[in-house]
MIDOSE-1310 file (N, C-alpha, C; in nm, 2 decimals, decimal comma, always signed):
residues 260
mekp	+11,54/+11,65/+8,69/+11,53/+11,51/+8,71/+11,41/+11,46/+8,64; +11,42/+11,35/+8,56/+11,31/+11,29/+8,48/+11,20/+11,23/+8,58; +11,08/+11,26/+8,55/+10,97/+11,21/+8,63/+10,96/+11,06/+8,60; +10,92/+10,98/+8,71/+10,89/+10,84/+8,68/+10,77/+10,82/+8,59
lilv	+10,77/+10,72/+8,51/+10,66/+10,69/+8,42/+10,56/+10,59/+8,49; +10,44/+10,63/+8,51/+10,34/+10,55/+8,58/+10,22/+10,51/+8,48; +10,20/+10,38/+8,47/+10,09/+10,33/+8,39/+9,97/+10,31/+8,48; +9,85/+10,36/+8,44/+9,73/+10,34/+8,52/+9,63/+10,26/+8,44
sndd	+9,57/+10,16/+8,51/+9,46/+10,08/+8,45/+9,36/+10,05/+8,55; +9,26/+9,97/+8,52/+9,16/+9,93/+8,62/+9,07/+9,82/+8,56; +8,96/+9,79/+8,63/+8,87/+9,70/+8,57/+8,72/+9,75/+8,57; +8,70/+9,87/+8,64/+8,57/+9,93/+8,65/+8,54/+10,01/+8,53
gvts	+8,64/+10,03/+8,44/+8,62/+10,11/+8,32/+8,68/+10,25/+8,33; +8,71/+10,31/+8,22/+8,78/+10,44/+8,21/+8,70/+10,55/+8,27; +8,57/+10,54/+8,28/+8,49/+10,65/+8,33/+8,46/+10,64/+8,48; +8,51/+10,54/+8,55/+8,48/+10,51/+8,69/+8,54/+10,62/+8,78
kgir	+8,48/+10,63/+8,90/+8,52/+10,73/+9,00/+8,66/+10,69/+9,05; +8,68/+10,56/+9,07/+8,81/+10,51/+9,13/+8,93/+10,55/+9,05; +8,92/+10,53/+8,91/+9,04/+10,56/+8,83/+9,07/+10,71/+8,82; +8,96/+10,79/+8,83/+8,98/+10,93/+8,83/+9,07/+10,97/+8,96
hlve	+9,03/+10,92/+9,07/+9,11/+10,95/+9,19/+9,25/+10,90/+9,18; +9,27/+10,78/+9,12/+9,40/+10,72/+9,11/+9,49/+10,80/+9,02; +9,43/+10,85/+8,91/+9,51/+10,93/+8,81/+9,55/+11,06/+8,88; +9,46/+11,13/+8,96/+9,49/+11,25/+9,03/+9,61/+11,23/+9,13
cmke	+9,60/+11,11/+9,20/+9,71/+11,08/+9,29/+9,84/+11,06/+9,22; +9,84/+10,99/+9,11/+9,97/+10,95/+9,04/+10,03/+11,08/+8,97; +9,94/+11,17/+8,93/+9,99/+11,29/+8,87/+10,09/+11,37/+8,96; +10,07/+11,35/+9,09/+10,16/+11,42/+9,19/+10,29/+11,35/+9,20
lgev	+10,30/+11,23/+9,15/+10,43/+11,15/+9,16/+10,51/+11,13/+9,03; +10,44/+11,15/+8,92/+10,52/+11,12/+8,79/+10,43/+11,15/+8,67; +10,49/+11,10/+8,56/+10,42/+11,12/+8,43/+10,32/+11,00/+8,42; +10,19/+11,03/+8,39/+10,09/+10,93/+8,39/+10,04/+10,90/+8,25
vvva	+10,03/+10,77/+8,22/+9,97/+10,72/+8,10/+9,86/+10,62/+8,14; +9,74/+10,64/+8,08/+9,63/+10,55/+8,11/+9,59/+10,47/+8,00; +9,58/+10,34/+8,02/+9,51/+10,24/+7,93/+9,42/+10,16/+8,01; +9,29/+10,18/+7,99/+9,19/+10,12/+8,07/+9,07/+10,07/+7,98
pnsp	+8,99/+9,97/+8,03/+8,88/+9,92/+7,96/+8,77/+10,03/+7,93; +8,70/+10,02/+7,82/+8,60/+10,11/+7,79/+8,46/+10,08/+7,85; +8,46/+9,97/+7,92/+8,34/+9,93/+7,99/+8,38/+9,84/+8,11; +8,29/+9,82/+8,21/+8,33/+9,75/+8,33/+8,37/+9,60/+8,30
qsgm	+8,48/+9,56/+8,37/+8,53/+9,43/+8,34/+8,55/+9,35/+8,48; +8,47/+9,38/+8,57/+8,49/+9,32/+8,70/+8,47/+9,17/+8,69; +8,55/+9,09/+8,77/+8,54/+8,95/+8,77/+8,59/+8,88/+8,65; +8,67/+8,95/+8,57/+8,73/+8,89/+8,45/+8,85/+8,81/+8,48
ghai	+8,90/+8,82/+8,60/+9,03/+8,74/+8,63/+9,14/+8,79/+8,54; +9,22/+8,69/+8,50/+9,33/+8,72/+8,41/+9,30/+8,69/+8,26; +9,17/+8,71/+8,22/+9,13/+8,68/+8,09/+9,20/+8,77/+7,99; +9,23/+8,71/+7,87/+9,28/+8,79/+7,76/+9,19/+8,77/+7,64
tign	+9,20/+8,86/+7,54/+9,12/+8,85/+7,42/+9,20/+8,78/+7,31; +9,15/+8,67/+7,27/+9,22/+8,59/+7,16/+9,14/+8,56/+7,04; +9,00/+8,57/+7,05/+8,91/+8,54/+6,94/+8,84/+8,66/+6,88; +8,87/+8,78/+6,93/+8,80/+8,89/+6,88/+8,90/+9,01/+6,86
tlrl	+8,86/+9,11/+6,79/+8,95/+9,22/+6,76/+8,96/+9,30/+6,89; +9,06/+9,38/+6,91/+9,08/+9,47/+7,02/+9,08/+9,61/+6,97; +9,00/+9,69/+7,03/+8,99/+9,84/+6,99/+9,07/+9,92/+7,09; +9,13/+10,02/+7,04/+9,21/+10,11/+7,13/+9,20/+10,25/+7,08
drtd	+9,13/+10,34/+7,16/+9,10/+10,47/+7,11/+9,15/+10,58/+7,21; +9,20/+10,69/+7,16/+9,24/+10,80/+7,25/+9,12/+10,86/+7,32; +9,14/+10,91/+7,44/+9,03/+10,98/+7,51/+9,09/+11,09/+7,59; +9,02/+11,20/+7,60/+9,06/+11,32/+7,67/+8,99/+11,33/+7,81
ifgd	+8,93/+11,22/+7,85/+8,85/+11,22/+7,97/+8,93/+11,28/+8,10; +9,06/+11,26/+8,10/+9,15/+11,30/+8,21/+9,21/+11,44/+8,18; +9,18/+11,50/+8,07/+9,24/+11,63/+8,04/+9,35/+11,62/+7,94; +9,39/+11,73/+7,88/+9,48/+11,73/+7,77/+9,62/+11,70/+7,81
dila	+9,65/+11,70/+7,94/+9,79/+11,67/+7,99/+9,82/+11,52/+8,02; +9,71/+11,44/+8,00/+9,73/+11,30/+8,02/+9,71/+11,22/+7,90; +9,81/+11,14/+7,86/+9,79/+11,05/+7,75/+9,71/+10,93/+7,79; +9,59/+10,92/+7,74/+9,49/+10,82/+7,78/+9,43/+10,75/+7,67
yess	+9,41/+10,61/+7,69/+9,34/+10,53/+7,59/+9,23/+10,45/+7,66; +9,12/+10,42/+7,58/+9,02/+10,33/+7,63/+9,02/+10,21/+7,53; +9,01/+10,09/+7,59/+9,02/+9,97/+7,51/+8,90/+9,88/+7,52; +8,87/+9,80/+7,42/+8,76/+9,71/+7,43/+8,80/+9,58/+7,50
gtpa	+8,93/+9,57/+7,54/+8,98/+9,45/+7,60/+8,97/+9,44/+7,75; +9,02/+9,34/+7,81/+9,02/+9,31/+7,95/+9,13/+9,39/+8,02; +9,13/+9,40/+8,15/+9,25/+9,47/+8,21/+9,38/+9,41/+8,18; +9,40/+9,28/+8,17/+9,52/+9,23/+8,12/+9,56/+9,27/+7,98
dcvk	+9,46/+9,27/+7,89/+9,48/+9,32/+7,76/+9,53/+9,46/+7,76; +9,48/+9,54/+7,85/+9,51/+9,69/+7,85/+9,66/+9,70/+7,89; +9,71/+9,62/+7,98/+9,85/+9,63/+8,02/+9,94/+9,58/+7,90; +9,90/+9,48/+7,83/+9,97/+9,43/+7,72/+9,97/+9,53/+7,61
lakh	+9,86/+9,59/+7,58/+9,85/+9,70/+7,47/+9,94/+9,82/+7,51; +9,94/+9,85/+7,64/+10,02/+9,96/+7,68/+10,17/+9,93/+7,66; +10,21/+9,81/+7,70/+10,35/+9,78/+7,68/+10,40/+9,77/+7,54; +10,32/+9,70/+7,45/+10,36/+9,67/+7,32/+10,33/+9,78/+7,22
hvlk	+10,23/+9,86/+7,24/+10,19/+9,96/+7,14/+10,20/+10,11/+7,19; +10,14/+10,13/+7,31/+10,13/+10,27/+7,35/+10,27/+10,32/+7,40; +10,33/+10,25/+7,48/+10,46/+10,29/+7,54/+10,58/+10,25/+7,45; +10,56/+10,14/+7,38/+10,66/+10,09/+7,28/+10,80/+10,07/+7,35
drtp	+10,89/+10,16/+7,34/+11,03/+10,13/+7,39/+11,05/+10,19/+7,53; +10,94/+10,24/+7,59/+10,95/+10,29/+7,73/+10,89/+10,19/+7,83; +10,96/+10,17/+7,94/+10,92/+10,08/+8,04/+10,86/+10,15/+8,16; +10,74/+10,12/+8,21/+10,69/+10,20/+8,33/+10,78/+10,17/+8,45
dliv	+10,79/+10,28/+8,53/+10,86/+10,26/+8,66/+10,76/+10,21/+8,76; +10,63/+10,22/+8,73/+10,53/+10,17/+8,82/+10,40/+10,15/+8,74; +10,33/+10,04/+8,77/+10,20/+10,01/+8,72/+10,10/+10,00/+8,83; +9,99/+10,08/+8,82/+9,89/+10,08/+8,93/+9,75/+10,05/+8,87
sgin	+9,67/+9,98/+8,94/+9,54/+9,95/+8,89/+9,43/+9,98/+9,00; +9,32/+10,03/+8,96/+9,22/+10,07/+9,05/+9,17/+10,21/+9,04; +9,13/+10,27/+9,14/+9,09/+10,21/+9,27/+8,96/+10,14/+9,25; +8,96/+10,01/+9,27/+8,85/+9,93/+9,25/+8,73/+9,96/+9,35
hgsn	+8,61/+9,96/+9,29/+8,49/+9,99/+9,37/+8,44/+9,86/+9,43; +8,50/+9,81/+9,54/+8,47/+9,69/+9,60/+8,59/+9,61/+9,64; +8,57/+9,52/+9,73/+8,68/+9,44/+9,80/+8,75/+9,35/+9,70; +8,88/+9,33/+9,71/+8,96/+9,23/+9,65/+9,05/+9,15/+9,75
tsis	+8,99/+9,14/+9,87/+9,06/+9,06/+9,97/+9,05/+8,91/+9,95; +9,13/+8,84/+10,02/+9,12/+8,69/+10,03/+9,11/+8,63/+9,89; +9,02/+8,54/+9,87/+9,02/+8,46/+9,74/+8,98/+8,55/+9,62; +8,92/+8,66/+9,65/+8,87/+8,75/+9,54/+8,99/+8,79/+9,45
vlys	+9,11/+8,78/+9,50/+9,23/+8,82/+9,42/+9,23/+8,73/+9,29; +9,18/+8,61/+9,30/+9,19/+8,52/+9,18/+9,09/+8,56/+9,07; +8,98/+8,63/+9,11/+8,87/+8,66/+9,02/+8,89/+8,81/+8,97; +8,97/+8,88/+9,04/+8,97/+9,03/+9,02/+9,04/+9,07/+8,89
gtms	+8,96/+9,16/+8,82/+9,02/+9,22/+8,70/+9,12/+9,33/+8,74; +9,09/+9,40/+8,85/+9,19/+9,49/+8,90/+9,32/+9,43/+8,93; +9,33/+9,32/+9,00/+9,45/+9,26/+9,03/+9,52/+9,19/+8,90; +9,43/+9,16/+8,80/+9,49/+9,10/+8,68/+9,58/+9,20/+8,61
aaie	+9,54/+9,33/+8,61/+9,62/+9,43/+8,55/+9,75/+9,44/+8,62; +9,75/+9,44/+8,76/+9,87/+9,45/+8,84/+9,96/+9,33/+8,82; +9,90/+9,21/+8,82/+9,98/+9,09/+8,80/+10,04/+9,09/+8,66; +9,97/+9,13/+8,56/+10,03/+9,14/+8,42/+10,15/+9,23/+8,43
gaie	+10,14/+9,34/+8,50/+10,26/+9,42/+8,52/+10,37/+9,35/+8,58; +10,35/+9,27/+8,68/+10,45/+9,19/+8,75/+10,51/+9,09/+8,65; +10,43/+9,03/+8,57/+10,48/+8,93/+8,47/+10,58/+9,00/+8,38; +10,56/+9,13/+8,35/+10,65/+9,20/+8,26/+10,77/+9,26/+8,34
gcps	+10,78/+9,23/+8,47/+10,89/+9,27/+8,55/+10,88/+9,41/+8,61; +10,76/+9,47/+8,60/+10,74/+9,60/+8,66/+10,68/+9,60/+8,80; +10,73/+9,69/+8,88/+10,66/+9,70/+9,01/+10,52/+9,74/+8,99; +10,43/+9,67/+9,06/+10,29/+9,69/+9,03/+10,20/+9,68/+9,16
igfs	+10,09/+9,76/+9,16/+10,01/+9,76/+9,27/+9,86/+9,76/+9,23; +9,78/+9,68/+9,29/+9,63/+9,69/+9,27/+9,57/+9,75/+9,40; +9,49/+9,85/+9,38/+9,42/+9,92/+9,49/+9,27/+9,90/+9,48; +9,21/+9,87/+9,60/+9,07/+9,84/+9,61/+9,01/+9,90/+9,73
lcdy	+8,89/+9,95/+9,72/+8,81/+10,00/+9,83/+8,70/+9,90/+9,87; +8,70/+9,86/+10,00/+8,61/+9,76/+10,04/+8,47/+9,82/+10,07; +8,41/+9,88/+9,97/+8,28/+9,94/+9,99/+8,21/+9,93/+9,85; +8,09/+9,86/+9,85/+8,02/+9,84/+9,73/+7,91/+9,95/+9,71
aqda	+7,89/+10,04/+9,81/+7,78/+10,13/+9,80/+7,80/+10,22/+9,67; +7,69/+10,26/+9,61/+7,70/+10,34/+9,49/+7,77/+10,48/+9,52; +7,75/+10,53/+9,64/+7,80/+10,66/+9,67/+7,93/+10,64/+9,76; +8,00/+10,54/+9,75/+8,12/+10,51/+9,83/+8,22/+10,63/+9,83
efeh	+8,27/+10,66/+9,94/+8,37/+10,77/+9,95/+8,51/+10,71/+9,93; +8,59/+10,77/+9,85/+8,73/+10,73/+9,83/+8,83/+10,82/+9,90; +8,79/+10,94/+9,93/+8,89/+11,04/+9,98/+8,97/+11,00/+10,09; +8,92/+10,92/+10,19/+9,00/+10,89/+10,31/+9,11/+10,79/+10,28
aley	+9,11/+10,73/+10,16/+9,22/+10,64/+10,12/+9,33/+10,70/+10,04; +9,31/+10,82/+9,99/+9,40/+10,87/+9,88/+9,54/+10,90/+9,93; +9,55/+10,95/+10,06/+9,69/+10,97/+10,11/+9,77/+10,84/+10,12; +9,70/+10,74/+10,15/+9,76/+10,61/+10,16/+9,80/+10,56/+10,02
vkai	+9,71/+10,58/+9,92/+9,74/+10,55/+9,78/+9,88/+10,61/+9,74; +9,89/+10,74/+9,77/+10,01/+10,81/+9,73/+10,13/+10,77/+9,81; +10,11/+10,74/+9,94/+10,22/+10,70/+10,02/+10,28/+10,57/+9,98; +10,19/+10,47/+9,95/+10,23/+10,34/+9,91/+10,30/+10,34/+9,78
akqv	+10,24/+10,41/+9,68/+10,30/+10,42/+9,55/+10,44/+10,49/+9,56; +10,45/+10,59/+9,64/+10,57/+10,66/+9,65/+10,68/+10,57/+9,71; +10,64/+10,49/+9,81/+10,73/+10,40/+9,87/+10,78/+10,30/+9,77; +10,69/+10,24/+9,69/+10,73/+10,14/+9,59/+10,82/+10,21/+9,48
latg	+10,79/+10,33/+9,44/+10,88/+10,40/+9,35/+11,02/+10,42/+9,40; +11,03/+10,44/+9,53/+11,16/+10,47/+9,60/+11,24/+10,34/+9,62; +11,17/+10,23/+9,66/+11,25/+10,11/+9,70/+11,22/+9,99/+9,61; +11,12/+10,00/+9,52/+11,10/+9,89/+9,44/+11,03/+9,77/+9,51
lpky	+11,01/+9,66/+9,43/+10,96/+9,54/+9,48/+11,04/+9,42/+9,43; +11,04/+9,31/+9,50/+11,11/+9,19/+9,44/+11,05/+9,16/+9,31; +11,13/+9,12/+9,21/+11,08/+9,10/+9,08/+10,97/+8,99/+9,08; +10,88/+9,02/+8,99/+10,76/+8,93/+8,97/+10,67/+8,92/+9,09
ttln	+10,67/+9,03/+9,17/+10,58/+9,04/+9,28/+10,50/+9,17/+9,26; +10,37/+9,15/+9,31/+10,28/+9,27/+9,30/+10,21/+9,28/+9,44; +10,16/+9,40/+9,47/+10,09/+9,42/+9,59/+9,94/+9,43/+9,57; +9,87/+9,36/+9,66/+9,72/+9,37/+9,66/+9,68/+9,46/+9,78
vnfp	+9,64/+9,58/+9,76/+9,62/+9,68/+9,86/+9,47/+9,70/+9,87; +9,41/+9,68/+9,99/+9,27/+9,71/+10,01/+9,25/+9,81/+10,13; +9,15/+9,90/+10,11/+9,12/+10,00/+10,20/+8,99/+9,97/+10,27; +8,98/+10,00/+10,40/+8,85/+9,98/+10,47/+8,75/+10,09/+10,42
pkrn	+8,62/+10,07/+10,43/+8,53/+10,18/+10,39/+8,54/+10,29/+10,49; +8,48/+10,41/+10,45/+8,48/+10,53/+10,53/+8,41/+10,50/+10,66; +8,47/+10,52/+10,78/+8,41/+10,49/+10,91/+8,42/+10,62/+10,99; +8,37/+10,61/+11,11/+8,37/+10,73/+11,20/+8,51/+10,76/+11,25
qkiq	+8,59/+10,65/+11,26/+8,73/+10,67/+11,31/+8,83/+10,67/+11,19; +8,94/+10,73/+11,21/+9,04/+10,73/+11,11/+9,10/+10,59/+11,09; +9,16/+10,57/+10,97/+9,23/+10,45/+10,94/+9,34/+10,43/+11,04; +9,36/+10,31/+11,09/+9,45/+10,29/+11,20/+9,60/+10,28/+11,15
giki	+9,62/+10,26/+11,02/+9,75/+10,24/+10,97/+9,76/+10,13/+10,86; +9,87/+10,08/+10,83/+9,90/+9,98/+10,73/+9,94/+9,85/+10,79; +9,88/+9,74/+10,75/+9,92/+9,61/+10,79/+9,97/+9,53/+10,67; +10,10/+9,49/+10,67/+10,15/+9,39/+10,57/+10,11/+9,26/+10,62
crqa	+10,03/+9,19/+10,54/+9,97/+9,06/+10,59/+9,95/+8,96/+10,48; +9,89/+8,85/+10,51/+9,87/+8,74/+10,42/+9,72/+8,74/+10,38; +9,70/+8,66/+10,27/+9,57/+8,65/+10,22/+9,49/+8,56/+10,31; +9,37/+8,60/+10,35/+9,28/+8,52/+10,44/+9,23/+8,39/+10,38
rakw	+9,21/+8,29/+10,46/+9,15/+8,17/+10,41/+9,00/+8,18/+10,41; +8,94/+8,23/+10,30/+8,80/+8,25/+10,30/+8,75/+8,23/+10,15; +8,62/+8,22/+10,13/+8,57/+8,18/+10,00/+8,43/+8,23/+9,99; +8,39/+8,23/+9,86/+8,24/+8,26/+9,83/+8,17/+8,13/+9,83
eeef	+8,06/+8,12/+9,90/+7,97/+8,00/+9,89/+7,85/+8,04/+9,81; +7,86/+8,00/+9,68/+7,76/+8,04/+9,58/+7,63/+7,97/+9,59; +7,53/+8,04/+9,55/+7,40/+7,99/+9,53/+7,35/+8,03/+9,39; +7,28/+7,94/+9,32/+7,24/+7,98/+9,18/+7,08/+7,98/+9,18
dqrf	+7,03/+8,09/+9,16/+6,88/+8,11/+9,16/+6,83/+8,08/+9,02; +6,75/+7,97/+9,01/+6,70/+7,93/+8,88/+6,58/+8,02/+8,85; +6,58/+8,07/+8,73/+6,47/+8,16/+8,68/+6,43/+8,12/+8,54; +6,32/+8,18/+8,49/+6,28/+8,16/+8,36/+6,24/+8,29/+8,29
dpng	+6,29/+8,30/+8,16/+6,26/+8,42/+8,09/+6,12/+8,42/+8,03; +6,07/+8,53/+7,97/+5,93/+8,53/+7,91/+5,90/+8,42/+7,81; +6,01/+8,36/+7,75/+5,99/+8,25/+7,66/+5,99/+8,11/+7,72; +6,00/+8,11/+7,86/+6,01/+7,99/+7,93/+6,14/+7,92/+7,93
rryf	+6,24/+7,99/+7,88/+6,38/+7,93/+7,88/+6,44/+7,95/+8,02; +6,51/+7,85/+8,07/+6,57/+7,86/+8,20/+6,70/+7,93/+8,20; +6,72/+8,01/+8,30/+6,85/+8,07/+8,32/+6,88/+8,08/+8,47; +7,01/+8,11/+8,51/+7,05/+8,12/+8,64/+7,11/+8,25/+8,68
wmag	+7,09/+8,29/+8,80/+7,15/+8,42/+8,86/+7,23/+8,38/+8,98; +7,36/+8,41/+8,97/+7,45/+8,37/+9,08/+7,44/+8,46/+9,19; +7,43/+8,40/+9,31/+7,43/+8,48/+9,44/+7,51/+8,40/+9,54; +7,51/+8,44/+9,66/+7,58/+8,37/+9,76/+7,64/+8,46/+9,87
nfvn	+7,71/+8,40/+9,96/+7,77/+8,47/+10,07/+7,92/+8,45/+10,08; +7,99/+8,55/+10,13/+8,13/+8,54/+10,16/+8,15/+8,48/+10,30; +8,23/+8,38/+10,31/+8,25/+8,31/+10,44/+8,40/+8,31/+10,47; +8,43/+8,36/+10,59/+8,57/+8,37/+10,63/+8,60/+8,26/+10,74
fdkg	+8,68/+8,17/+10,70/+8,72/+8,06/+10,79/+8,84/+8,09/+10,87; +8,90/+8,20/+10,85/+9,03/+8,23/+10,91/+9,02/+8,31/+11,03; +9,06/+8,26/+11,15/+9,06/+8,33/+11,28/+9,18/+8,40/+11,31; +9,28/+8,40/+11,22/+9,41/+8,47/+11,25/+9,39/+8,62/+11,25
ednd	+9,49/+8,69/+11,31/+9,50/+8,83/+11,31/+9,61/+8,89/+11,23; +9,66/+8,81/+11,13/+9,76/+8,85/+11,04/+9,72/+8,85/+10,90; +9,59/+8,85/+10,87/+9,54/+8,84/+10,73/+9,46/+8,96/+10,69; +9,43/+8,97/+10,56/+9,37/+9,09/+10,51/+9,23/+9,11/+10,56
ewai	+9,15/+9,01/+10,58/+9,02/+9,03/+10,63/+9,02/+9,09/+10,77; +9,11/+9,04/+10,85/+9,12/+9,09/+10,99/+9,16/+9,24/+10,98; +9,25/+9,27/+10,90/+9,30/+9,41/+10,88/+9,19/+9,50/+10,85; +9,11/+9,47/+10,75/+9,00/+9,55/+10,70/+8,89/+9,57/+10,81
annf	+8,86/+9,46/+10,88/+8,76/+9,46/+10,98/+8,80/+9,55/+11,10; +8,93/+9,56/+11,12/+8,99/+9,65/+11,23/+9,04/+9,78/+11,18; +8,99/+9,82/+11,06/+9,01/+9,96/+11,01/+9,16/+9,99/+10,97; +9,23/+9,88/+10,93/+9,37/+9,90/+10,87/+9,36/+9,89/+10,72
vsvv	+9,46/+9,94/+10,66/+9,49/+9,92/+10,51/+9,56/+9,79/+10,51; +9,51/+9,69/+10,43/+9,58/+9,56/+10,41/+9,67/+9,57/+10,29; +9,79/+9,52/+10,30/+9,89/+9,51/+10,19/+9,93/+9,36/+10,19; +9,90/+9,29/+10,08/+9,93/+9,15/+10,07/+10,03/+9,14/+9,94
pcqf	+10,15/+9,10/+9,96/+10,24/+9,07/+9,85/+10,19/+8,94/+9,78; +10,18/+8,95/+9,64/+10,13/+8,84/+9,56/+10,23/+8,80/+9,46; +10,22/+8,68/+9,41/+10,30/+8,63/+9,30/+10,21/+8,55/+9,21; +10,26/+8,54/+9,08/+10,18/+8,46/+8,98/+10,22/+8,32/+8,97
dlta	+10,33/+8,28/+9,04/+10,37/+8,14/+9,04/+10,28/+8,07/+9,14; +10,19/+7,98/+9,08/+10,09/+7,91/+9,16/+10,14/+7,77/+9,21; +10,27/+7,74/+9,18/+10,32/+7,61/+9,22/+10,31/+7,59/+9,37; +10,25/+7,48/+9,41/+10,25/+7,44/+9,55/+10,39/+7,38/+9,58
hhti	+10,49/+7,46/+9,61/+10,63/+7,41/+9,62/+10,64/+7,31/+9,73; +10,56/+7,33/+9,84/+10,57/+7,23/+9,96/+10,52/+7,10/+9,93; +10,45/+7,08/+9,81/+10,39/+6,95/+9,78/+10,48/+6,87/+9,68; +10,58/+6,93/+9,62/+10,66/+6,86/+9,52/+10,73/+6,75/+9,58
smln	+10,80/+6,77/+9,69/+10,88/+6,66/+9,75/+10,78/+6,55/+9,80; +10,66/+6,58/+9,86/+10,57/+6,48/+9,90/+10,52/+6,39/+9,79; +10,49/+6,45/+9,67/+10,45/+6,38/+9,55/+10,56/+6,29/+9,50; +10,68/+6,34/+9,50/+10,80/+6,26/+9,46/+10,82/+6,14/+9,55
dewd	+10,80/+6,16/+9,68/+10,82/+6,05/+9,77/+10,71/+5,95/+9,77; +10,58/+5,99/+9,75/+10,47/+5,90/+9,77/+10,41/+5,84/+9,64; +10,43/+5,91/+9,53/+10,37/+5,86/+9,41/+10,46/+5,75/+9,35; +10,39/+5,64/+9,30/+10,46/+5,53/+9,23/+10,37/+5,49/+9,12
ieid	+10,37/+5,57/+9,01/+10,29/+5,54/+8,90/+10,37/+5,48/+8,78; +10,33/+5,36/+8,74/+10,40/+5,30/+8,62/+10,29/+5,27/+8,52; +10,32/+5,30/+8,40/+10,23/+5,27/+8,28/+10,30/+5,16/+8,20; +10,23/+5,05/+8,18/+10,28/+4,94/+8,10/+10,27/+4,97/+7,96
């Protein structure tokens, strides 16, 4: 039986700890091809490269048995390059991105380079998953999440996903108790409240350093922030159609704009 084809990407870069773990997990499930950025691309959202050249180079960082490339582009660029150049006439059975070193819960999904690779996969009609670990520590442990990574990927390979849908999967940090299980949930209503620290360089020119705090306004127990806080794996189905469908009829009923 032919092995499923699994494309792996990320936003932390091809040398990151998270993508190494993800590649090892996916090797147990199918044929792995890697196309990932050659440097960190966190916070890039769904940016693509249109004004500069794109570099794509082979790398043996994952061993001789893995076809792997590093690219100068963004995570979304990497998936596009994989589809149109690396894989050519082959379509991945699954696209996975991560494992991101840091949370992508709630509103962070919009800024996430990790999720942009997964969403780009969904745009191409491929089942796609973004994996993130909610731990920013330099020595963060990934091992407690790996069985869940394999189990979720295996489930999606077996049953698929609705077309143009991707999964945003976040893992709690390593704690004294075992992970409690998986919660299929919604995105929490939360946001970053930014502050901009004004500073001056040695030449007296002003610059800003963005800081701030993450604020969760959501008191529900069915969202990803609650799941992570209570030591569950959160799984949020996402789509790239940002239309506020519930608002269309209201605007049609209430708007009365005439231009003479």
